[in-house]
C-alpha positions as CSV (number, residue, x, y, z in Angstrom):
1,M,0.0,-0.1,0.0
2,N,1.3,3.5,-0.9
3,D,-0.1,6.4,1.1
4,K,2.0,8.9,-0.7
5,I,-0.2,11.6,-2.5
6,N,1.3,12.7,-5.8
7,T,-1.0,15.3,-7.2
8,L,-3.6,17.9,-6.1
9,E,-6.2,15.7,-7.9
10,E,-5.4,12.8,-5.6
11,L,-5.3,15.1,-2.5
12,L,-8.9,16.4,-3.5
13,N,-10.2,12.8,-4.1
14,D,-8.8,11.3,-0.8
15,P,-11.8,10.2,1.2
16,M,-10.4,11.6,4.7
17,I,-9.7,14.9,3.0
18,R,-13.2,15.0,1.5
19,L,-14.8,14.4,5.0
20,V,-12.8,17.3,6.5
21,M,-13.6,19.6,3.6
22,E,-17.4,18.7,3.8
23,R,-17.4,19.3,7.5
24,D,-15.7,22.7,6.9
25,R,-17.9,23.5,4.0
26,V,-15.0,23.7,1.6
27,Q,-15.8,23.1,-2.1
28,P,-13.1,21.2,-4.0
29,A,-13.1,23.6,-6.9
30,E,-12.6,26.6,-4.6
31,L,-9.7,24.9,-2.9
32,R,-8.0,23.9,-6.2
33,T,-8.3,27.4,-7.4
34,L,-7.0,28.8,-4.1
35,L,-3.9,26.4,-4.2
36,E,-3.3,26.9,-8.0
37,E,-3.2,30.8,-7.5
38,K,-0.9,30.4,-4.5
39,V,1.6,28.3,-6.5
40,R,1.4,30.8,-9.5
41,D,2.0,33.7,-7.0
42,R,4.8,32.0,-5.2
43,A,6.5,31.1,-8.6
44,A,6.3,34.6,-9.7
45,E,8.1,35.8,-6.5
46,E,10.8,33.3,-6.4
47,P,13.9,33.7,-8.8
48,Q,14.1,30.7,-11.2
49,L,17.4,28.7,-11.1
50,P,18.6,26.8,-14.0
51,P,18.8,23.0,-13.6
52,A,22.2,21.8,-11.9
53,H,23.5,20.4,-15.1
54,V,23.3,23.9,-16.9
55,V,25.1,25.5,-13.9
56,A,27.8,22.9,-13.9
57,K,28.4,23.1,-17.8
58,T,28.7,26.9,-17.5
59,C,31.0,26.7,-14.6
60,L,33.0,24.0,-16.3
61,Q,33.6,26.4,-19.4
62,Q,34.7,29.1,-17.2
63,W,37.1,27.1,-15.3
64,L,38.5,25.8,-18.5
65,R,39.0,29.3,-19.5
66,G,40.7,30.4,-16.3
């Protein structure tokens, strides 16, 4: 058995989560929208770093020149 939740869809379809949402009168669509907006807002705030292999390649080229 795997208890790991991998996606927002899995989270919103989890029976225990659904019971808590129902108790709190939270609609899945509203929660999905709120979480997606938060992810977008946070992504816009944080600087985007290139993947490690791109950084390593750039550094290697600079080290070879120096």
